[in-house]
N, C-alpha and C positions, 0 to 999 in steps of 0.2 A: 502494500500499498504506499502511496507518496503523498502524505502529508493527511490523507484523509483518516480521520477517526470516528467509529461509531461507538455510541452510546445505548448499550441496552438495558431499560428498565423493567423488573418484574412489574408484570400490572397490578401483582399481588400488594406490594410494596406502595403503590400509590392511597391505598386508606390503609392507618396507623391500623393495627390490630385492637378492636376491643371496642374502636372510634362506636359501629354502629351500634353496639350494645348499652354505649354507655346513654341511650337517648332514651328520652322517659315518655316511653307511649299514650299513657294513660292523661298524662300532666299536656300533650300535643295536642288529643280528641277534645281531652277538656277547653283547653283555648281557644279551637276551631271555633268550637259548639258557640260558646261564647260569645266570639267576634260574628259568627253569623248572627245569632240573632240581634245583638245591639245594629247591624246591620240594616236588617230587616226592620226593625224600630224605627229606626230613623229613617229610611226610605217611606216609612207610612207620613212621619212627622212632617218632611219636606226635603225640598233642596237645599238650604240652610244646611238646618242640622246634619244631613248627608252630606255633605261637602266640610264641616268641620269635625265632621267625624276619618272623614280620609285624612284631612291634615295633623288627627291626634293620631292617626296610625303614622303617616309620613313623619311625623317628632318623634315616636319611637325609633322609627326605621336608622331615622338621622342621628339621634342622639346612638345609636349601636355601633354605625358607621364613625361617629366621630371617635368612641370608644377603642374602636379595631385601631382607628390610624393612631391617637396618642397611647396605644403600646407599642405602636410602630414608633413610637421616636417623634410625632409628628406632632404639631400645638394649635390643631382649627379654635379658631373662636364658636366654640360650641352653641353660645347665649344665642348668639347670631343667626346660625346656620337653622338651629329650632327652633324661633320665633320666625323665621321666613316660612320653612319647612309649615310650619301650623296652620299659617294665615297665608298662604298661599293658593290654597282648594280655593278657600270662598272667596278673592281679589277674581280667581279665575272665571268663577261661576257667575260674580256679580258683573266684572269688567269686559271677559273674553278673553282674546288672544292678544288686546293692547296691553294686559296685564304683565305679561312676561318680561318685556323690556325694559321697564318702568320695577318691577322687583329687582330683575340682574342690576339692572344700574345703581338702587336703592342699597342693594345687597352688598356689591361693591365698594362701594364709596364708603359704608357703614364699616366695614371690614377693613379698609385701608386707613378709614380712621383708627380703628379700635388696635390694630397694630404700632401707627404714630404713635398712638401716647403710650403705648409699652403696655396696654391693659393685658395682654398675655405674651410672655418673654418667650424669647424663641427668634430663628430664621424667619422675619417679617415675608419674602417672595416666599417661602416652602409654605406658609401659615395661612399666607390668603389664600393660595394655588388651592389647597387642601379644604380652605372654608367654601370656597365654588363653588368647589368637584362635591363637599356633601351638601350642598343645597342642591344644586344643579341635576346630579344623579338619583338624587332621593327626591327632594319639592320639585322638581324643574318638570322629571319625568312623571310624578303623582297630581303633578297639578292637571294635569288631561282629568283628571277626576271630574275635577270644579266645571274645565270645557264639557264634558258629554253631559254632565248635570244641565247643563244650559241649556241644553238642546231643547228640542218641543216637548219630547220624550225622552227625556234624559233619564228622568228614576224606572221605565220603563223596559 
């Protein structure tokens, strides 16, 4: 072989042993049932309540992503990402697609200010990038729930 090396990973080595056994299936099923019932109740209460429920789910997902980013040594502005993800589905439902550029501008400016005044210490460029990533990946994509709810048959 001239300069070409191959790397063969065993398929059984991809998932750590015991990872599947460590999952608590009854708790996962109960959590799913609670979320489904809460979602159905929100559908009955109206579009704004359903958009707020989606915002709560997005905020929880954003918190989990920010926790993972922090465990890897990054320092996103968690409060900014959480508030933006929480309120964005309602804004998208009320305003429509025009909420996207406004939220992106506000979140970006607030994040720059956050690190300019050193509220969270760390490397500002990486921290701003991870904050925007957390908001856009979770909140930005999840904001489409608000856009779907704003349609004429949004809840249906």
